[in-house]
N, C-alpha and C positions, 0 to 999 in steps of 0.2 A: 480646290481649283488651282490650276497651273496656268500662269500667264507669262508670256514673253514681254519683257520691258527693255527699252533702250532710251538713252539720254545723250544728247550732243550739246557740248558747251563751246561757245565761240566768244573770244575776247574782242568784241566789236560793238560799238555804240554809235548812235547818230552824232554827227560831228558838232552840232550846236547844243548838245546836252551838257549841263555842267557836272553831272555826276556820272557814275559808271555802274550803279546797281539797278538791276531791272528784274521784275517779276515776269517770268516767262521769256519768250523770244522777243527782242526789240524789233520794231518796225523801222526800217531805215528810210530816211527821207532823201530821195535822189537829188533834191535841190541843194541840200546842205552837205551831202557826202557822208562818209563813214570813217570813224576814227578807231584806232586801237589804243586803249588806255595803257599807260606805262606800267610795266611789271617790274617790281623791285627784284634785284638779284638775290637768288637763294631763298625766295619766299615760297612756301607751300600754299597754293591757292586751291581751296575746295571749290570744285566746279558747280556744286549745288548751291552753296550759300557763302561763297568766298568774297562777294562784293565786286567781282569783275565780270563784265559781259552779262549774258543771260543767266539769271539765277532763279531759284525757287524761294518760296517764303517760309519753308520749314526745313529743318535738318533731315537727313535721310536716316530715319530710325525704323526698326523692325518691331511691329506689334507682337503681342504675346501669342497671336494665332498665325504668325507668318514665319517663313523661312526663305532666305534668299541664297541663290547660287550665282556668283559672279563668274561668268565663263568667257568674257572677252572685254578687253580694254584696248584703246588705241589713242594716238595723239599726233599732232602736227605742229612743228615749230614754224609758224608763219612769219617770223621776223623779216621785215622788209630790207632788202639789200640796198646799200647806199645811204642808209640813215646813220649818222654819226653815233657811235657807241652801241650799235645794235645790228645783229645779223651778219653772218659770214657765209650765207648760202648753204649751210649744212644743218642737218637735224641735230640740235644740241639740247632739246628739252627732254624732260622725263615725265612719265605718268606712274603714279603710285596708288596703292589701295590703303586706306586707313580704317581699322576696326577698333572702336573705342580709342585707346591711346596708343595702339600698336600700328606701326607702319610696315607695309610690305614693299620692298623685299629686303631682308637683312642678309648680311654676310655670314659665313659659317662661324665667325668668332663673335657674332652678336652685334657687331657694329652696323650702323644704318647705311643702306644704299639710298641713292636718290630715287630709284624706281626703275622702270623699264624705259630705255631710251626710245624716243620716237623714231629713230632710224631703223629699228627692227619691227616696230608695230605701227607704221604710219597710217594715218586716216585723214583724207582718203589716200589710197595707195596710188599716187600720181607719179607717173614716170615721164622724164624728159620735159619737165616744166620749163617754159621759156623764162628768160630773165636771169639765168645763171644758177638757179637752185639745183643742188646736187640731186641726181636721180637716186631713188631709193626703192627698195623692194621689201615685201614682208618676208621675214625669215620663215623657213618651212615649218619650224616648230610652233610658230604662232599663226600659221595660215588659217587654222580652224578655231582660233581663240586661245585661251590660256590652256596649256597642257594639264595643269592641275587647278581646277576651279577653287574659288575661295568661298567658304560657307559663312553666312551671316546668321547667327542664331537669334531666336526670339528675344526681344528686349535690348538688343545691341544697337549702337549708333555707328554708322559707317560713312565713308566718303571716298571720292576719287579726287586725287590731288595732282595739279599741274605745277611743275617746277622748271624754272628757267635759270640755270646757275649764274649766267652773266647778266640777267635782266634784259629789259627791252624798253626803249623810250617810246613815248606816244608818237604816233604817226598816222597820216591819212592813208586809208586803204584804197588801192586802185584796182587790185586784182583779188580774186577769190582765194588764191593760194597764199596770200599774205596774212591771213587771219590765223591767230593761235587757236587751236582746237583740241578738244579731248572728247572721248566717246567711251561709253560703257554699255554693255549688254548683259542682262541677267535674267534669271528665272525667278518669278515670285510664286512661292507655294503658300497656299492659305488653307486654314481649317484642317480637315482630315488629312490632306496631302502634307501639311506641315507636321502633323503628328507622325505620319509614316516616315517622313524624312528624318525626324529625330530618332525614331526607332532604328532605322538603317544606320544612322551615324553611331549610335550606341553599340550596334552589333559589328561595327567596323566594315560596313558595306558602303561603297561609293554611292553618294546620293545623285541620282540622275532620273530623268523622266522614265526611262526604260525600267530601272530597278524599282521605282515607285509603283508603276503599273504591274510589274511582275509580282511584287509583294501583295498588292491588293487582289490580284487574281488567285494567289495562293491562299489568301484568307477565304475567298469565295469557295474555292475547291474544298478546303478543309471543312467549312460549314456544311457543304453539300454532302461530304462523306459522313459527317457526324449525324446529319439528318437521315441519311440512308441506313446507318447502322442502328438507329433506334427502332425498337419494335413498333409495329402499327398498333395504335390503341384499339382494344377490343371492347365491345359493348353491344347493347341492343341497338338495332337499326330500325328506323321508321320506314315502313313500306307504304308507298303511295298507291 
């Protein structure tokens, strides 16, 4: 089975709530407003279970019968302009991928990068936002997602991390574009499709829906050929 999955994280909570950890998407109360919890400077926040905004109750781990292909990530630095200590109207956040204890993306010398800047992979891709936020556009190389997808193998734990180098104070959200966001889109392969994906990976063939289907078709053709090459069993026939 091949399924398309997507997840959106937003650092926004009801203003009258004392905590900032939620299971699933929080329901905002218009009478109390919406708050953006403070984000510490330089802290990697797991958008699934990091304790900020909407969260899941379990870590993102891959079962023994699954295979994941991360093919698109994006983010938005929604820091509100005019709040002391936060926000300069520019996209300064980073989005990264973590597999086990390894973070992507690394420099050629092995040193760690913060991730992909939200200025080249914004979500949503919003141009000319009022209020002084700098207009951005998706770089052509990332227009269709990650140029090189990231594979998550069976049994591995992974996450998508949001990083704000300068941090952000808590503030009341008045506009949708003021919300910190992150987004991931991936393919979930299960059962026989996960087995085929591992076979392609071992053979050095890129794992994609097209290559998986092509491989399965080749197996069917090979079996049909073998069945056709075998002699027809001979023996007595019953005549009615």
